[in-house]
N, C-alpha and C positions, 0 to 999 in steps of 0.2 A: 402126703408123705410127712412122717413124723420128725420134727425139727428138734434141735437140741434143748431149745428153751421148751418145747412141749414134753420132753421127756424129764426135763427137771420139774416143771410143773406138776407132773404126775406123782411125783416124789415127795412133794410139799403139801399133801392133802391134810396134814395134822396140824398146819397152821392156820391162824383165822384169815378171814379173807383180806383184810386190809395188810397184814404182815406178809402173806403170799404175793398181793400184788405189787407191794414194794420190795420184795426180793427179786421178782421177775422183771419189774421195771430197771434194777440196777444191773441185772444180767444183760438186758437187751442194750442197755446203755453201753456196758464193758464190750460186747461184741461189736457194737457201732463204732466204738473208739478204737477197734482194731485187735482187742483180744481173740484168741485163736481157741476152738474148743481142745485142741492139744494144751494149751496152756492153763485152761480152766479145770481140766482133768474130766474123767467119765461123769456123765450125769448124775450117777447114783453118789458119787463122792462129793460132787458140788452140792448137791441137794442136803447130803449129811453134814456138809459145813455150814449150810445156811441153818438147818435145823439145830445144830449144837449152839450156835450163836444166840438163836433166840432162847433156846433153852437155860444158857447163862444169864439171859437178861429177866430180872425180876418182873418187868413189866409185861413180858410176853407170856406168863405163865396164868393158868386159869386156877381161879382160888377154889378151894375145894375144904370140905367139912366132913371129916371122917370118909375121904375117899368119895363124897357125892359132890359135885360142882354147884358152885354158889355164884350168882350173879346179882351184882348191885345197881349195875347201869340202866337196866329195863329196855323196853322196846322203843323208846324215844331215842336210843342210838342206833343209827343206821348200820353200823357194823354189827351189833348184837342182833338185829332183827334179819340180818341177812342170813344168820343160821339156817332158817327155814327152807332157805332155796341156795344149796352150795353143792353143785355135783363133782368139784374137784375134791371135796372132803369126803372121803371114804366111811366116815362115821355115820351111822344111821341115827343113833342116839347122840345127840350133843347137849352142852348145858343150855338149860331152858333160858328163856328170855328175861326172867326175873325170878329170884328167889333160888330154893333149893331144888335140885331136881335135873330132870333131862327133857328135852323135846324132840321131835322128829324132823330130821334133815330130808325134806322131800327130794331135793337133789340127789342124794345118795340113794333114796329107795328108786329113783326113776333109774339110775346106773344099775342098780342090783336087779331090776325086772328087764334090763337089755333095751329100755325105751331111748336111752342117752348114752354116749359116751362122755368120760370126764373132759376131754378136749374139745366137745361140739360147743361148749357153753364158754364165752368170755363177757368181758364187760361191754363188749360192743354188740353184742347179740340182739339186744333189744331194738337197736336202731334201725334194723331191717324190718321191723313190724310198722303197718300202718299207723300212722299217729292216731287216728281216728279210734282205732280199736284200744289203745292205751287210754283215750278220753273217756270211753264208754266204761272202761272196767275202773276208772277213777272215780266215777260217780255211782258205781255199783252199792257202795257202802249207804248211799242214800235210800236206796230202794229196800235195804233191809230195815233201815231208820223207821221209814214210813210204815212198814208193817207192825214194827215193834210199838211204833206210837198209836197206831190204830187199834191194836189189840189192847194195849195198856189202859187206853181212854176208854174204850167199851167196857172194861171191867171195872173200871174205877166208877163208871156212871151207874153201876149197879147197886153202888152203895152198901156192899156187904162185907164183912170180914175175908180177907185175902189169905189164901194158903202161902205159906213161905218155906216149908218143909215137907218132904215127902218119905215115907218110911217103906217097908218091904210091901210089895204089890202096887205101889203106888198109891197108896192112901196118904192124903194129908195128915200130918199129926201136929202142925204147929201152924197157928194163925195170927195175923196182924190186921192193924185198922186199914181202911180202904185206900188210904196214900200208899200203901207199898204196892198197890196196883200199877203205880207210875215209876216204880223203880226200874223196871226194864227199859222204859221209854227214855229215861235220864243216861242210863248205860249206854244204849244204842246211839244216843244223840254223842255223847262223847267220843265213840269210836267212829262215828260216820264224819264228824267235823275233822278229826285226826286223820283219819284214812284218805280225805278228798284233798289234802294239802299238797301242792306240788313237791316235786322231787326230782332226783337224777338217777342214772344207772339202773341197775337191777331193782332198785327201790320204787322204780315206777309201776312195777307190778307188786312188789312185796309189800308195800305200805298199804294200799289200797286192799290187798288180799287180806291182811290182818285186820284193816278196818271193818271189813266186809264180814270176816268170820266173828268178830266180836260183837257186830250189830245183829248177826244172824243169831248167835248165841241168846243175845237179850230176846230177840223176837221168840225163839223157841222157848223160853223163859215164861213169856207173857202169853205163849199160846198154852203152855202147860198148866198155867195158872187158871186162865179161862175153864180149860179143860175139867181142871179139878173141881172147880165149882159148879160146874154143870154136873158133874158126876162124882159126888164126894165119896161113894163107896169104893173108888179107887179102880184104877185101869192100868194094865201093865203097859198099855200102848203108850203112856205118858213118856216114856224114853226114846220113842222114834224122833221127837222134833229134835231132841239133843244130839242124836245119832247123826240126824241128817244136817244139822249145823256143823258138825265137826268135818263133813266133807267140802264145806264151802272153801276153804283155804287150798286144799289141792286142786279142786276144780277152777278156782280163780287163777292159779298159776299155770295151770295146764293149758289154757287158752292162748296166752301170749307166747309162752314156750314152743307150743307146736307152731305157731305160726310163724315165729323166729326160725325153727329149723327148718320149715318148708320153703322160706324165703332163701335161707342159706343155700340149700340143694339146688334151687332154681337158677342160682348165681354160680 
């Protein structure tokens, strides 16, 4: 049964997660203190009042440059990286985690595909997941780091110039010294160390997911580098590792989300 709070929450999809959570916490507190739905007004009107309040607050506005969103906080901010999984936000394209442009809200994609409803997910959903699964997911970035390290070191040991840019048809058109072979390993190390740090809430799957995605992209780059050295004439298949790396984050989030939804249905 859809409650008054659920109806209001459905109207607040345009707010950032921390803003929406604060607004709904205030609403629950008001109801607990004796406020009635008649006093608060229809859910749509109450939500409109909340949205107007945040719109009037300069801190609640997203920075834009010629209409394109601009983010300076970066993925080190939990509220920023939460954008990649936010089913309550109907926007598929949300401000990217850093810099100018957009990124994909996988939560909104799941809603559009009918895999989940906006009110199927809340801040406690992951609490129903086996902690051992979350522990495994937290160390997955280390597996991608190991792959990137192995590929990078193997390329470095060849002692040959390393391709650092590819043109049309996958032909390398820019080369650097052998030390460049270790760049993917260094990048993967940063993502792996960051992605395995302990955290709370939905960030328990978002942070390691982003860590895995970054380390996987580094591993894909290391593989492309090694392949280009073995086949300098160029191969269009070089784009395949990058395409597969792009699927790491969706796959990483799908596992705990599916487990959480199954646990909720069992109860």
